[in-house]
ZAMARGU-4260 file (C-alpha; in steps of 0.2 Angstrom, whole numbers, plus 5000, padded with zeros to 4 digits):
<rodrens>
0) 4918/4897/4650 | 4914/4882/4660 | 4922/4865/4658 | 4917/4849/4665 | 4921/4830/4665
5) 4906/4820/4660 | 4901/4802/4666 | 4897/4793/4650 | 4897/4776/4641 | 4908/4769/4628
10) 4900/4763/4612 | 4905/4757/4594 | 4922/4751/4601 | 4934/4743/4588 | 4952/4739/4586
15) 4964/4754/4582 | 4969/4751/4564 | 4987/4756/4568 | 4990/4751/4586 | 4990/4733/4592
20) 4987/4737/4610 | 4974/4751/4608 | 4956/4752/4602 | 4945/4766/4597 | 4928/4770/4604
25) 4914/4783/4603 | 4908/4793/4619 | 4894/4806/4617 | 4900/4808/4599 | 4918/4810/4602
30) 4930/4798/4595 | 4943/4792/4608 | 4958/4781/4610 | 4955/4767/4624 | 4964/4751/4629
35) 4961/4734/4621 | 4951/4728/4637 | 4938/4742/4634 | 4921/4736/4628 | 4904/4744/4624
40) 4894/4749/4639 | 4909/4753/4650 | 4906/4768/4661 | 4920/4781/4660 | 4925/4799/4663
45) 4925/4810/4647 | 4936/4825/4647 | 4932/4834/4631 | 4945/4844/4621 | 4950/4862/4626
50) 4952/4856/4644 | 4965/4855/4657 | 4967/4841/4670 | 4971/4847/4688 | 4989/4845/4695
55) 4982/4833/4709 | 4972/4822/4697 | 4988/4820/4685 | 4999/4817/4701 | 4988/4804/4709
60) 4985/4794/4693 | 5003/4796/4687 | 4998/4804/4670 | 5013/4815/4668 | 5026/4810/4654
65) 5039/4816/4666 | 5039/4802/4679 | 5047/4813/4692 | 5030/4822/4693 | 5020/4806/4696
70) 5015/4798/4712 | 5022/4782/4705 | 5039/4787/4699 | 5040/4770/4689 | 5025/4775/4679
75) 5024/4787/4664 | 5009/4795/4656 | 5005/4805/4641 | 5003/4823/4648 | 5016/4836/4649
80) 5016/4850/4662 | 5002/4860/4653 | 4990/4845/4656 | 4980/4849/4641 | 4966/4839/4633
85) 4967/4842/4614 | 4960/4836/4598 | 4974/4827/4588 | 4978/4814/4576 | 4985/4798/4585
90) 4993/4786/4574 | 4982/4791/4559 | 4965/4791/4569 | 4955/4805/4577 | 4957/4807/4596
95) 4945/4821/4601 | 4945/4819/4620 | 4952/4809/4634 | 4944/4796/4644 | 4948/4788/4660
100) 4940/4775/4672 | 4929/4780/4686 | 4942/4773/4698 | 4954/4787/4694 | 4943/4797/4706
105) 4946/4786/4720 | 4959/4797/4728 | 4946/4811/4731 | 4938/4800/4745 | 4921/4802/4736
110) 4908/4787/4736 | 4910/4783/4717 | 4895/4772/4718 | 4884/4789/4718 | 4890/4794/4701
115) 4878/4791/4687 | 4879/4793/4668 | 4876/4811/4663 | 4884/4818/4679 | 4895/4834/4675
120) 4908/4842/4687 | 4925/4850/4688 | 4927/4848/4707 | 4923/4832/4717 | 4923/4832/4736
125) 4931/4849/4736 | 4946/4843/4725 | 4949/4851/4708 | 4948/4838/4694 | 4948/4849/4678
130) 4945/4866/4671 | 4945/4875/4654 | 4962/4877/4647 | 4968/4895/4647 | 4985/4900/4639
135) 4997/4908/4651 | 4997/4924/4641 | 4978/4925/4642 | 4979/4922/4661 | 4991/4936/4663
140) 4980/4948/4653 | 4965/4942/4663 | 4973/4945/4680 | 4976/4963/4675 | 4959/4966/4668
145) 4946/4976/4676 | 4929/4974/4668 | 4921/4991/4663 | 4904/4997/4665 | 4896/5014/4660
150) 4896/5028/4673 | 4882/5027/4685 | 4879/5008/4683 | 4884/4993/4693 | 4888/4976/4685
155) 4871/4969/4689 | 4863/4984/4680 | 4874/4982/4665 | 4871/4963/4663 | 4852/4966/4664
160) 4851/4980/4652 | 4865/4975/4639 | 4867/4956/4642 | 4881/4946/4634 | 4877/4933/4621
165) 4871/4917/4629 | 4884/4903/4633 | 4883/4890/4619 | 4884/4872/4624 | 4892/4859/4614
170) 4879/4849/4603 | 4886/4833/4609 | 4883/4838/4627 | 4864/4842/4625 | 4850/4831/4631
175) 4838/4825/4618 | 4823/4835/4624 | 4833/4851/4622 | 4832/4849/4603 | 4813/4849/4603
180) 4807/4863/4592 | 4813/4871/4576 | 4832/4868/4573 | 4840/4879/4561 | 4858/4874/4556
185) 4870/4888/4552 | 4888/4891/4548 | 4899/4895/4563 | 4911/4909/4560 | 4928/4911/4567
190) 4928/4929/4571 | 4926/4941/4586 | 4910/4943/4594 | 4901/4960/4595 | 4885/4967/4600
195) 4876/4984/4597 | 4861/4991/4606 | 4848/5005/4606 | 4843/5004/4624 | 4839/5015/4639
200) 4853/5017/4652 | 4854/5027/4668 | 4864/5043/4666 | 4869/5052/4681 | 4862/5070/4684
205) 4872/5085/4690 | 4872/5087/4709 | 4866/5103/4718 | 4877/5109/4732 | 4866/5099/4745
210) 4867/5083/4736 | 4886/5085/4733 | 4889/5088/4752 | 4878/5073/4756 | 4887/5061/4745
215) 4903/5067/4751 | 4898/5062/4768 | 4891/5045/4762 | 4906/5041/4752 | 4918/5045/4767
220) 4908/5034/4779 | 4900/5020/4768 | 4911/5018/4753 | 4922/5003/4759 | 4917/4986/4764
225) 4927/4986/4780 | 4921/5002/4787 | 4913/5001/4804 | 4896/5009/4798 | 4894/4994/4786
230) 4892/4982/4800 | 4875/4991/4805 | 4868/4995/4787 | 4861/4982/4775 | 4870/4980/4758
235) 4854/4985/4748 | 4852/5000/4760 | 4870/5005/4758 | 4869/5004/4739 | 4853/5015/4738
240) 4862/5028/4749 | 4877/5029/4738 | 4868/5028/4722 | 4868/5045/4713 | 4852/5052/4705
245) 4850/5046/4687 | 4837/5048/4673 | 4835/5035/4659 | 4841/5040/4642 | 4841/5031/4625
250) 4859/5027/4621 | 4867/5018/4606 | 4880/5006/4614 | 4892/4994/4607 | 4903/4981/4615
255) 4914/4965/4613 | 4907/4949/4620 | 4913/4953/4638 | 4915/4972/4638 | 4904/4986/4635
260) 4913/5000/4626 | 4900/5013/4627 | 4894/5025/4613 | 4905/5027/4598 | 4915/5043/4598
265) 4918/5053/4582 | 4937/5050/4584 | 4935/5031/4585 | 4940/5023/4569 | 4942/5005/4571
270) 4933/4990/4564 | 4922/4988/4579 | 4916/5006/4580 | 4913/5006/4561 | 4904/4990/4562
275) 4893/4997/4575 | 4890/5013/4564 | 4884/5002/4550 | 4871/4994/4561 | 4866/5009/4571
280) 4853/5017/4560 | 4844/5000/4559 | 4843/4995/4577 | 4826/4999/4584 | 4823/5005/4601
285) 4825/4991/4614 | 4834/4980/4602 | 4851/4972/4604 | 4860/4964/4589 | 4873/4951/4591
290) 4885/4947/4577 | 4903/4941/4572 | 4916/4952/4564 | 4927/4943/4552 | 4942/4948/4541
295) 4955/4961/4545 | 4958/4975/4557 | 4959/4992/4549 | 4973/5005/4548 | 4991/5004/4545
300) 4998/4987/4549 | 4981/4980/4552 | 4982/4961/4552 | 4969/4947/4552 | 4956/4949/4566
305) 4958/4931/4572 | 4975/4924/4575 | 4982/4914/4559 | 4986/4895/4562 | 5002/4887/4556
310) 4999/4870/4548 | 5017/4863/4550 | 5012/4850/4562 | 4997/4845/4552 | 4996/4830/4539
315) 5003/4834/4521 | 4986/4834/4513 | 4980/4848/4524 | 4996/4858/4521 | 4993/4856/4502
320) 4975/4861/4503 | 4977/4876/4515 | 4995/4881/4513 | 5007/4883/4528 | 4997/4897/4536
325) 4978/4898/4538 | 4970/4915/4538 | 4952/4916/4543 | 4947/4930/4531 | 4930/4925/4523
330) 4935/4933/4506 | 4939/4949/4515 | 4954/4959/4508 | 4967/4967/4519 | 4960/4982/4528
335) 4942/4976/4526 | 4930/4966/4537 | 4913/4959/4536 | 4898/4958/4548 | 4887/4942/4551
340) 4872/4944/4562 | 4866/4929/4571 | 4854/4935/4584 | 4842/4950/4588 | 4833/4953/4605
345) 4820/4966/4610 | 4815/4972/4627 | 4798/4979/4630 | 4793/4993/4642 | 4791/4981/4656
350) 4808/4975/4654 | 4804/4958/4647 | 4816/4952/4633 | 4810/4943/4618 | 4820/4934/4604
355) 4816/4939/4586 | 4812/4923/4576 | 4826/4918/4564 | 4816/4922/4549 | 4813/4940/4556
360) 4832/4942/4559 | 4836/4937/4541 | 4823/4950/4535 | 4830/4964/4546 | 4847/4960/4540
365) 4842/4961/4522 | 4833/4977/4525 | 4849/4984/4534 | 4860/4978/4519 | 4871/4967/4531
370) 4874/4949/4531 | 4867/4936/4542 | 4876/4919/4546 | 4873/4906/4532 | 4859/4894/4535
375) 4862/4876/4529 | 4845/4868/4533 | 4831/4867/4546 | 4822/4853/4555 | 4807/4853/4565
380) 4809/4841/4579 | 4793/4836/4588 | 4799/4819/4596 | 4816/4814/4604 | 4816/4799/4592
385) 4821/4812/4579 | 4836/4819/4588 | 4848/4805/4582 | 4845/4809/4564 | 4847/4828/4568
390) 4864/4825/4576 | 4870/4815/4562 | 4865/4829/4550 | 4875/4841/4561 | 4890/4830/4562
395) 4889/4828/4543 | 4888/4846/4539 | 4902/4849/4552 | 4915/4837/4545 | 4910/4835/4526
400) 4921/4845/4515 | 4931/4853/4529 | 4934/4869/4519 | 4923/4884/4523 | 4909/4886/4510
405) 4911/4905/4510 | 4930/4905/4508 | 4938/4888/4503 | 4955/4895/4507 | 4953/4890/4526
410) 4943/4877/4536 | 4926/4879/4542 | 4924/4882/4561 | 4909/4871/4562 | 4890/4872/4564
415) 4878/4882/4576 | 4861/4875/4580 | 4848/4888/4584 | 4834/4880/4593 | 4817/4889/4593
420) 4809/4878/4606 | 4791/4872/4608 | 4791/4882/4624 | 4795/4898/4615 | 4813/4899/4621
425) 4828/4900/4610 | 4844/4891/4613 | 4860/4890/4603 | 4872/4875/4603 | 4888/4873/4593
430) 4898/4859/4585 | 4916/4863/4580 | 4925/4853/4566 | 4940/4841/4570 | 4952/4850/4559
435) 4947/4867/4566 | 4950/4861/4584 | 4967/4854/4579 | 4972/4871/4572 | 4965/4880/4587
440) 4975/4869/4599 | 4991/4874/4589 | 4987/4892/4590 | 4985/4890/4609 | 5002/4881/4609
445) 5010/4897/4602 | 5005/4907/4617 | 4993/4920/4610 | 4980/4930/4620 | 4962/4925/4618
450) 4955/4942/4620 | 4937/4936/4623 | 4943/4926/4637 | 4955/4939/4644 | 4941/4952/4644
455) 4930/4942/4656 | 4929/4945/4674 | 4944/4937/4683 | 4936/4922/4693 | 4942/4907/4702
460) 4941/4897/4686 | 4956/4907/4680 | 4965/4903/4696 | 4963/4884/4693 | 4971/4886/4676
</rodrens>
């Protein structure tokens, strides 16, 4: 969930077609609005969409539209109190990010001559500059959230045995050398992330009378970080003393992106548990399947899994094409859902995890009778000189015919790039479409809770929002 400002260069600068005092430029693939004095090669700060500028940054640079909030009360900027960076249409042209001069960081007291193109940060000289935007509703939900783990397991054990899906970086932010290998371009789905596993987990054993007495004593004297005894006992020793006896047992687990739900109970009857039951017979020992669930929730009153978007503030041609309300249903009928698998890993007896090659993933899905994400095309990149063409293809697939190829009643979210590297490692990067990002921003304006963000462990990044 990280978000950073990036030091980058302007290129392709040209006059704005509908604004006499503005120009358009390209920064790392983003189309941005800049001043007429801007020129190619200028080094700037790039704030990508879905971010939030810090209060101090906006104050010091007088960026608020309410001049009373600015350091210079005579100046007036473009940002409201939310300080959001969004993808939007500005006088008929794309505006995908916000750019600012390096000098806007002068108030931090940092030696700005030390900054180089490619540097990324959210804090400079201990002063917050930006963070990922989190809606107030999501923030409230996250504050009240306590991440769950299976009984007998701590967070470290859970993350190791049943890891979350890898964080997917933006294609535009990736270094050229990161694309060396087989690049498989697939359709990005707007659904809810899920994972299912057939793995060994530690299960607590029943305690005899002596063990019960021993742990009662340990808990009384050691189970609390401020207790006097903890000053004399190392953390790892304390953990071992408090740890109950366990045995490793095979378990069929399922979870959301952030939370492990455990084993599906017979009385559970929602789309998540039913999706897990569909995959369960096909997951071999040691495997974890990662997938998206799209469509509708099940049961009386079950609505779309993903929050619909209103197009009232979009151009007329978009309203005509997709209607006043966009529902990301992927041809699913109400009360039904679909599964799209995008990744399978396996762990050997030594605890080493391996990625199944994409062609094997597709074969396993076919044999299981479930869908895998749609593959557009693939490119073998053996030299960095080929990356520019690859990124052009990714951008073209993302933006051409902005409707989804599975269900043209709604826009496509974008493209994912699975990179099976020459080093044997797998990386996944994403590229969201401009129209989708605009609609996503409108949904966030409506104040809905992003469940995947809210389910994460509450961190300092939430405090910054």
